[in-house]
C-alpha positions, 0 to 999 in steps of 0.5 A: 500500500502506498502512503500519502499525506493530506494537508489542507491549508493550516494558516502557516507562513510559506517557509513553515509550509515549505519545511512541512512539504520537504519533511513529508518527502524525506519521510517517504510519503508519495504525495501531498493531497490538498482539498479545494481550499483557496487555489489548490493548484497553486498550493500543489505547485508551491508544495512540489517546488518546496519538496525538491530540496528534499528529494530529486524531482520533488514529491507528488501532489494531488487535489482531492477534490474540486467540486464540479460546477465551481470551475469549467471543465476547460479551466480544470483541465488547463490548470491540471495540464500545466501542473503535470508539465511543471512537475513532470507528471507528479500531479493528480486531479480529483473532482467530485459532486460537492453539494451540487445536489443542493438547489442553493449551490446550483443557483449560486454557481449557475449549474443547470443540471439537477442530477449530480451523477449526470453533472459529474459524468459530463465533467469526467468525460470532457476533462478526460478528453481535454487532458488527452489533447482530444478535440471535445464536442459535448452538449449536455448538463449545461456544458456546450463544447464544439471542438474544444481542445487543449493542444498542450495537454500531455495525456498523462494526468490521472483523473480521480473522483471523490465519491461518498456513495455507491452510484458515484463510486460505480461512475468512477469505476467506469470513467475515472483513473481512481476513486478517493474516499474522504471518510472510510472504514475497512468495510466501506473500503471493501464495498467501494472495491465492489462498486468500482468493479461494477462500474468498470464492468459497464465500460468493459474495463479491468477494475485493477486499472482504477486506483482506490485511495482512502483517507484516515484522519490522524491527530496525535498529542500527549494529551488524548483529550486535546487530540479527541477534541481536534478530531471531533472539530474536524468531523462535526461539520460533516454531520451538522453541515455548513451554512445551515445545510446538512451534508446529505451525501456524507450523512448517508455515507456515515449511516451506511457505515453504521453510524446512524445512531451517532448521527441521531445523537448529534442531531438531538444535541443540535435541536436542543440548541447545543453550540459548536463547542458543546457538540465537540465535547459531546461528539460520540467516541465510537464514531470518532474512533471508527473514522480516524485516530486520536491519541499518542503517536505510538498508535497512529501508524497501525491505526491508519493501516487498519482503517484503510485496509484494502485500499491501494493508497492510504492518505494520512489526513493531518488534523493538528491538535494545536496551532503551529508546525510542531503538531503537523510534524508530529503526525507526519513522523508518527504515521510515516511509511515504514521501510521493509525490515525497519523496526516500528 
């Protein structure tokens, strides 16, 4: 299993971020993933550039994922092609539905297509063609291209799909180079494998062609309660939502993972007027332990391997317990790849 690291923007100066990227490369991580925050393409370019001081050619970078509808397929493909050229093929583009199922999101971004699956299918088809340097003609789902082409595209940018549900995972098995799971359990990784195979069969593909990347949130600290609170703060919004809208796709995914009672418990607290800090303090521990790791550094690496067992790539999603770079470096060290024959 390959081991990558996921690091969203952490509000640190560039020099501190550069040292984090270099250290990740020195420790043997394959890529640094970033979510769709600020300009993720620039973030990937800066981290790759910083990592070249640590290893020849620099570390791989990946975006997982850009919500479809917020940018056009042409703009995503053009930025991805440029990063692929810059990094000599060390870049992965991930796209996903985001909250395109919400009418408010569609109104905000002028999205005509009401089906998230149809919209993502259109993006995968057009981006893949554009990245391959093909002439793309496509009419549908609010996209209208007649002979659109990126002549500088190299055709070797892996295209991943962030998926939370079975139908989206099947779509990725049909059209994408990889599937990215933002939250997972070992059972959900196994189900994703089956869904990838079902989607690949629709297209006559070998499912082994589709990489499965699964993430595990990790927070290490000598104070286990501080680590628990940090992980709860990272998870709670995926249950309660942002800006008043509950994230249906994630809530449904968590329910399929067996956390329906925990979601109901959090909903009950919310309905009784609990604020963010109260929700963090009271967040159900079974759900926290099932979806991530918090605690001493000594348990992190094994917890990651256990959570994403069956995936091709494990992405250690960094959840710092405290401000500053030290908490991030501690997670990188605790979860680092173990070379064959090296004691843990």
